[in-house]
Structure formats: structure tokens, C-alpha cells
C-alpha positions, -999 to 999 in steps of 0.1 A, spaced: -261 19 -418 -251 20 -383 -211 10 -371 -210 -18 -351 -210 -18 -316 -179 -20 -302 -176 -60 -283 -167 -66 -246 -133 -88 -248 -123 -111 -218 -90 -106 -202 -80 -124 -173 -110 -137 -150 -141 -131 -151 -151 -95 -178 -170 -69 -168 -178 -42 -191 -181 -5 -189 -204 8 -210 -213 44 -222 -228 60 -258 -214 61 -291 -229 55 -324 -210 79 -343 -234 79 -374 -259 95 -354 -266 130 -356 -276 150 -322 -305 151 -312 -331 171 -329 -308 167 -362 -284 184 -386 -257 180 -358 -225 164 -359 -228 127 -342 -227 126 -303 -203 105 -286 -185 88 -260 -154 76 -251 -138 60 -219 -107 61 -197 -91 37 -191 -104 18 -218 -98 -13 -204 -83 -19 -166 -76 -49 -145 -86 -58 -109 -84 -79 -81 -109 -90 -63 -121 -51 -44 -94 -37 -70 -108 0 -76 -107 14 -103 -119 52 -117 -133 60 -146 -140 87 -173 -165 91 -195 -165 121 -221 -190 132 -242 -180 144 -272 -207 171 -293 -234 174 -266 -244 215 -268 -259 209 -234 -226 193 -216 -249 167 -197 -229 141 -195 -241 103 -186 -249 85 -159 -233 58 -148 -254 22 -134 -237 -12 -129 -251 -34 -156 -267 -63 -140 -290 -68 -110 -268 -91 -90 -260 -67 -65 -225 -51 -49 -215 -87 -36 -221 -100 -80 -218 -73 -101 -196 -45 -76 -201 -16 -68 -204 23 -77 -189 57 -57 -184 92 -61 -205 94 -92 -202 123 -113 -214 133 -146 -185 129 -160 -167 103 -133 -172 76 -116 -146 47 -87 -162 11 -93 -152 -17 -70 -149 -51 -77 -167 -75 -63 -150 -95 -31 -147 -127 -55 -147 -130 -90 -176 -133 -110 -198 -145 -132 -194 -136 -167 -220 -117 -179 -225 -81 -152 -213 -47 -163 -209 -8 -158 -229 13 -180 -222 48 -186 -253 65 -208 -251 100 -220 -281 119 -208 -283 138 -243 -288 101 -261 -293 77 -245 -289 53 -266 -249 56 -275 -225 36 -261 -192 21 -258 -178 -5 -247 -146 -7 -221 -137 -37 -201 -126 -47 -163 -115 -78 -160 -114 -88 -120 -89 -120 -112 -87 -142 -72 -69 -133 -41 -51 -160 -31 -71 -175 6 -41 -164 24 -38 -135 10 -9 -115 -10 19 -106 -6 37 -67 -24 79 -73 -19 109 -58 -39 134 -73 -58 160 -74 -84 149 -97 -111 149 -78 -137 176 -60 -135 165 -32 -116 148 -31 -87 113 -28 -90 81 -40 -69 62 -75 -75 32 -86 -58 23 -127 -50 -2 -150 -36 7 -162 2 19 -196 -12 41 -179 -38 11 -186 -66 2 -157 -91 38 -141 -95 35 -106 -112 55 -75 -117 38 -46 -107 56 -17 -119 69 -20 -149 95 4 -150 132 5 -154 145 34 -136 145 18 -96 110 14 -71 108 7 -35 90 11 -9 57 -6 -8 28 8 16 -11 -8 14 -32 18 19 -53 6 48 -83 -7 23 -58 -26 9 -66 -14 -27 -41 6 -33 -1 6 -31 17 42 -24 53 35 -37 86 59 -38 100 54 -76 132 75 -93 115 72 -128 108 107 -130 149 118 -124 151 115 -83 131 102 -59 90 109 -57 61 91 -41 33 74 -71 3 58 -58 -11 28 -76 -35 3 -76 -29 -29 -62 -31 -47 -93 -1 -24 -106 -25 -3 -128 -35 37 -124 -6 46 -116 -5 81 -102 21 107 -93 22 123 -63 50 137 -56 63 168 -81 97 184 -67 135 184 -76 143 167 -42 136 137 -32 101 124 -18 107 88 0 91 69 25 49 72 25 32 61 50 -7 61 50 -30 74 82 -51 45 96 -84 58 78 -64 67 42 -74 102 35 -37 112 43 2 103 36 36 112 61 62 106 42 104 116 41 116 152 21 142 169 13 123 202 -2 129 222 29 170 209 29 169 190 60 148 149 57 115 163 74 83 147 77 58 162 59 19 151 51 -7 150 21 -39 140 13 -44 107 -1 -46 118 -40 -7 142 -35 -24 181 -24 -22 196 3 11 191 16 27 203 40 61 203 64 51 185 99 78 185 116 103 215 105 132 210 119 165 215 107 172 181 121 170 149 105 133 137 112 121 104 98 107 70 105 68 84 107 43 61 122 7 70 123 -10 62 158 -39 36 154 -65 59 157 -51 86 137 -45 112 154 -8 112 167 28 104 150 60 88 163 92 98 143 124 92 151 149 126 150 181 136 155 172 172 169 189 166 200 224 162 193 213 121 197 186 97 181 156 101 200 118 84 191 94 122 188 53 123 193 34 154 174 -2 155 168 -12 144 133 -13 182 122 24 186 134 16 204 163 24 195 202 55 179 193 73 161 221 107 141 234 90 105 247 131 89 254 154 116 264 183 93 266 227 98 255 219 67 233 203 54 198 166 52 204 152 45 167 126 35 149 84 39 165 55 12 164 25 18 180 7 -14 198 -25 -22 181 -46 -7 209 -19 32 206 -14 27 245 23 10 239 50 23 220 80 -2 205 111 11 200 150 4 194 181 12 214 215 18 222 208 22 257 228 -5 271 255 -7 247 239 -30 214 203 -28 200 177 -36 222 141 -38 217 117 -10 240 88 -8 256 73 23 267 34 38 269 25 62 248 36 93 273 68 85 271 68 63 304 80 34 323 107 17 294 116 -16 301 139 -33 277 121 -69 264 152 -86 248 181 -79 275 206 -103 253 243 -93 248 239 -93 209 215 -70 182 179 -70 186 160 -48 160 133 -54 142 105 -56 157 67 -55 143 42 -63 171 6 -89 157 -21 -78 147 -39 -85 181 -9 -71 206 3 -101 224 30 -114 201 57 -94 193 81 -107 160 119 -92 154 152 -101 147 185 -110 166 219 -119 164 215 -138 199 221 -171 182 252 -155 161 235 -144 129 201 -127 124 171 -151 128 134 -146 137 123 -147 169 83 -145 188 81 -133 221 48 -121 245 40 -83 239 60 -83 278 94 -97 268 89 -131 282 87 -168 264 114 -159 234 106 -190 209 131 -189 179 111 -194 144 141 -199 120 172 -218 116 186 -206 83 209 -181 69 206 -150 81 163 -137 84 152 -102 84 120 -78 81 93 -102 98 58 -95 89 30 -108 101 -5 -118 77 -33 -98 86 -51 -126 104 -21 -132 123 -15 -174 119 20 -160 97 52 -151 94 67 -137 62 106 -130 61 137 -124 37 163 -144 45 200 -147 27 213 -186 13 232 -183 -18 210 -147 -23 181 -137 -9 146 -151 -10 111 -142 12 98 -172 27 68 -177 50 64 -198 82 37 -209 104 38 -186 136 45 -211 157 81 -214 139 63 -246 117 56 -248 75 85 -231 66 82 -222 27 103 -205 0 78 -187 -21 103 -168 -48 129 -191 -57 146 -168 -76 188 -163 -77 180 -126 -81 177 -106 -44 135 -105 -27 134 -84 4 109 -68 22 77 -87 19 45 -68 32 15 -86 31 -17 -73 19 -43 -59 44 -82 -69 48 -106 -49 32 -127 -38 59 
């Protein structure tokens, strides 16, 4: 009598099945040998729409080592079933469809040597909110964690779930993964997880601290800050953590890596000249050049979406102002010209607007201006507001605001429809919108 096959369990939303051969009562082909079996890891996964999960199949008692073949288990195509990439005879990467599929589709791994065996893993798919998703940092669990939520505040979930602090979430350009900093192994390291918090992988492994991950535009590289050579330097590694390389190789402090939109250059801040300056280098670390050349502090470079200009924060006029220069450092211009501090500028996705924080009317508030500094508009009037972040469609701006406590808010780009998304007595800060998949 054969043993029952493992059944597919629904976790949340619609479920997909990952099937691999496994019938423990039968012997290997030809008879007389131990039974072939197949195991799949992980045995289950919970993905958001368009989420990604790597699966591995292990075949035991197969002297041919032929492995498995993979296929989606339905006829609806990638739109209904999801898709498989990076397929080998032992592993495959599954990408969930962009919408929650009807129940029934699956993904199948079949033993090449004996295709009668099966084992079921499950993939459950939950929908992304129509307005997108936001990751943020929070202290609501008694330590710093990274949470995710839909852009209307629904679907709140703890992504990191670790007693150590987790910090600095950085979405991959395709929105499927989040790089972040964590001290869960005793010091600050860079980790990677899927958009739903699954599949956590440690990317760096060094006794010094590694922090502040920044994705290359094509998603194949991650720049980060490390002290492994004694000072804060900008390093580069592949997105899987391999081949770390020191790009800046300077004993002074270097940080705030910002990729050019074409991925060819990295702007950064450095103290190598005895004051803070903005430098630029090629993505391999060559051609390092001072763009600002000013005795005052110049910080936090941000490339325009078309790659022709760089925003930065400067104190050359005696207070913090927002400046704009061409990508070669020419034509620096003060955009804000305020007697009080202006800081934290972020480009709109189309490059026509700049959101920023300013203390020009007292406490810090969120303002909006055209890319040339004209038509400055105050968007908020509440407590103190910081960290503006544009939605991918440029229709909304998320930010954090401190009153009785710090919360995540969202507002339309015209200043209407202000909403508190978090409503929690703990501190919630640094909203980061999930990019739209290409």
C-alpha cells in the first residue's frame, strides 16, 4: 500500500503548489534499491503579488544524480500561474503573478529518474494595495523593526521579526526585495529579504559594521558603508553579497552613496579635504572627483531622474540650504534662499518637482518647489515633519511627523487629503515606497 501524498495547504490569499516527486514506498527504478525521494526547500512561502522565491529540490537515492525538471502547473500562462527563471536540475526561481490568481495553479518539480514521485510545498499570494506599499522603521515591538503596509495604512505587518535592531530598508529597483541593516548577529551587517519578509539572507560577514545599502539601478549591485578598513568607506558587492570591493580607499570618512540613473557613477559625501564635500566616481571606484570645492559643508547628493543634475545640502550661506549643480559640478545654484534650515530634498519621479523639509516658518514642515526653486508651496502644518518620500506615480508624498509621537503620514502632492497611516504610540519613521515592477 502506498503512503498518502502530501496535500497542498492554503496559507493566505490564493495558494500555489510546488510539487516535487516523493513516494517513499517504492524502490528505485530497476527494483531492489532504496526508494527515490525528493524534498523541496523551503516547504512553504508567502509572497506578495510579483514576489520572488527561490526553491531548491534535493533528490535522494538517485545514483544518476539527474535531479528534477520544473514547470508551472497550470495552463493560464505567467499572468495566471507565475513564472520560473534561473532553472537548473536542482533549483528554480518562482515569480508570482502581478494579481492574485484563482485557486488551483501550481509549480511542479519532477524527478528525472522516476517522475511518479511527488511532494507538495505551498506558495500563498496576497495582493499589493492599489496605491502601492510602504516600508518603514518602528519601535512598536520594543526594538527597531522594519514594517510594511499598504499605502492606505492597511495590511500592516512586521517584516523583520527579530529582537535585535533592524534599520535602513532599501527596496530593490524591481520592488521584489529589501536590503537592510541588522545587528542580529552581534554587529551591524547588510541583509536581504523578500518583499514579504521571507527568505532572509545575510549578505555581509565582517566584525566591522556594514550599513546603508544602496541598490544599483539595474538591481545587480549594492553599495554600502563599511568600517572594515578602519574608517567609513563605500564598498560595492554583488546583490548576492559576493565580491565586496572597497571603492573609496581613503582614510577619511566617506558615505551617502547615490547612484546615477544609468548606473555608471556614484556620487558621495566625503571628509577627505578637511570638510564635507560632494565627490563623484565611476561605479568601479575610478575617476574620483570633487564636485563642490567649497570650505563649507556640502552633503547628501541626489541625482535628478535624467542624470544631468545633482541636488545637495550646503551650509555655504551660513545655514542649511538646498543647492543644485550639473553632474560635472558646474553651475551650483541655491534653490531655497531661506534664513532658516532647508534640508532633505527628494526629486519627484518625473524630475519636475522637489519635496523637502524646511524650518523657514518655525518648526520643520514639508514643502514643495519646482526643480528650478520656483513656486515654493508649504504642504504641511503639524508638529514637525521630516523625510518626504514620493510615491512611484508622483501623486502622493509620505513623511513622518512628530507630535505626541512620530507617525507616518501621506498627503497628496497638492497638499490635500492628509492621512495618518500608523496611529501607534511608538515611533514610526522613514517611509520608503515600494517601486513599481518594470
